C-alpha positions in Angstrom: -12.2 33.8 -27.4 -11.8 31.0 -24.7 -13.1 27.6 -25.5 -14.3 26.3 -22.3 -15.3 22.9 -24.1 -11.6 22.0 -25.1 -10.6 23.3 -21.8 -12.7 20.6 -20.1 -11.6 17.7 -22.4 -8.0 18.8 -21.8 -8.3 18.9 -17.9 -10.3 15.7 -18.0 -7.6 14.0 -19.8 -5.0 15.3 -17.5 -6.9 14.2 -14.5 -7.2 10.7 -16.4 -3.6 10.4 -16.9 -3.0 11.3 -13.1 -5.2 8.9 -12.1 -3.6 6.0 -14.1 0.0 7.1 -13.2 -1.0 7.2 -9.2 -2.6 3.6 -9.8 0.6 2.3 -11.5 2.7 3.9 -8.6 0.5 2.3 -5.9 0.8 -1.3 -7.7 4.6 -1.1 -8.1 6.1 -3.8 -6.6 8.8 -2.7 -3.6 12.0 -4.5 -3.4 12.5 -6.8 -0.4 15.1 -5.9 2.1 18.5 -7.2 1.6 19.8 -10.0 3.6 23.0 -9.7 5.6 23.0 -12.8 7.8 22.6 -13.3 11.4 26.1 -12.5 12.5 27.4 -13.3 16.2 25.3 -13.5 19.3 22.0 -14.2 18.0 19.7 -15.7 20.6 16.0 -17.2 20.0 14.9 -16.4 23.4 15.0 -12.5 23.7 12.7 -10.7 25.9 9.2 -9.1 24.7 10.2 -5.6 25.2 10.5 -2.4 23.3 13.3 -1.3 25.6 16.8 -2.6 24.9 18.5 -0.4 27.4 18.1 0.1 31.0 18.3 3.5 32.9 21.8 4.1 33.9 23.4 2.6 30.7 26.0 4.6 28.9 25.6 5.8 25.1 23.4 8.0 22.9 19.7 7.2 23.6 18.3 6.0 20.1 14.6 5.5 18.9 14.0 3.3 16.0 10.7 2.8 14.3 9.3 1.6 10.9 6.9 -0.5 9.1 7.2 -4.1 8.1 5.5 -4.4 4.5 4.6 -6.8 1.9 6.5 -6.3 -1.8 3.1 -4.9 -2.7 3.3 -2.4 0.0 0.5 -3.5 2.2 1.4 -3.8 6.2 2.0 -7.0 7.6 0.2 -7.5 10.8 1.8 -9.8 13.4 5.4 -10.0 12.0 8.0 -10.8 14.7 11.2 -8.9 15.0 14.0 -10.3 16.8 16.5 -7.5 17.3 20.0 -7.7 19.0 23.2 -5.3 19.1 26.2 -4.4 21.1 26.2 -1.8 23.7 27.7 1.8 23.1 31.2 0.3 23.6 30.9 -2.3 20.9 30.6 -5.0 23.2 28.0 -7.9 23.1 26.1 -9.4 26.2 24.1 -12.7 26.6 21.4 -11.1 28.4 21.4 -7.3 27.2 20.4 -5.4 24.3 18.1 -7.8 22.8 14.4 -7.7 22.1 11.4 -9.6 20.4 8.9 -7.1 19.1 5.7 -7.6 16.9 4.1 -5.6 14.5 0.8 -3.9 15.1 -2.6 -3.8 12.9 -0.6 -1.1 11.0 2.3 -3.3 10.3 4.6 -0.6 12.7 7.1 -1.3 15.1 9.4 0.6 17.5 12.0 0.0 20.2 14.3 2.2 22.1 18.1 1.3 22.7 21.4 3.2 22.5 23.4 4.0 19.6 25.6 0.9 19.4 29.5 1.0 19.5 31.7 -0.3 16.4 32.0 -4.0 16.5 34.6 -4.9 13.7 32.5 -3.3 11.2 30.2 -0.3 11.1 27.7 0.4 14.1 24.7 -1.9 13.4 21.6 -3.4 14.8 20.6 -6.9 13.8 17.2 -7.5 12.9 15.6 -11.0 12.1 11.9 -10.6 10.8 9.5 -13.6 10.6 6.0 -14.3 9.5 4.4 -17.6 8.5 3.3 -16.2 5.0 6.5 -14.6 4.1 10.2 -15.3 3.5 12.4 -14.5 6.7 14.5 -11.5 6.6 17.6 -11.2 8.3 19.4 -7.7 8.1 21.2 -4.8 9.9 20.2 -1.5 10.5 23.2 0.9 9.9 23.8 4.5 10.2 24.5 7.1 7.6 27.7 9.1 8.3 29.6 5.8 9.9 33.1 6.1 8.2 33.3 2.4 8.1 30.4 2.1 5.7 30.9 1.1 1.9 29.0 2.8 -0.9 26.7 -0.3 -1.6 26.0 -1.1 2.1 25.2 2.8 2.7 22.5 3.1 0.0 20.6 -0.1 0.8 20.6 -0.2 4.6 21.9 2.9 6.1 19.2 5.3 7.6 19.9 8.9 8.8 19.5 9.8 12.4 18.0 13.0 13.3 18.4 14.6 17.0 15.8 15.7 19.2 15.1 16.5 22.7 12.5 14.9 25.2 12.3 16.4 28.9 15.6 18.0 28.4 17.7 14.7 27.4 18.9 14.5 23.7 17.9 11.6 21.8 18.4 10.3 18.3 15.8 9.3 16.2 15.7 6.9 13.0 13.3 5.2 10.8 14.0 1.8 9.2 11.1 0.1 6.9 11.4 -3.7 6.1 10.1 -5.3 3.1 9.4 -9.0 2.9 8.5 -11.3 0.1 5.3 -13.6 0.3 6.4 -17.3 0.0 6.3 -18.5 -3.2 6.5 -15.1 -5.1 9.3 -14.8 -7.4 
């Protein structure tokens, strides 16, 4: 004989455990994005644009997007990202391949560029993120599969790139999320 009362109690207990586990997961703290330092060629006066490249530039087109979040997982609205990189040959320029971005209401950012060439170490894009209520983050976006990456760097900062086609042109796409620690949080 099937005991519906016992089944109801078991399902209710299971649902409550699932709800508690879900709440704990949501409240878990995210680790702040690792700091790597600014490196060479930082400039604070980069133009406000989402395109670091110009038509006719050589190299593999690349689109990066992501979220800037607090350690509690909430999106950070109005964070400023300063982005700079080498061109496809690994050369830095004073007035090219740099941008200043701001996150939207959802904490999201995006930009288009070309896959940077190798400059001394692994291919990378520098990112400095600021917001008045959070500790600054200065880091690098690295790319999985680059033979110049070490194991620790690959695990913490390297992102996979996916290939796609838009209007007959091949692009690479990657996502890099940034986590900032509120000022005063330990």
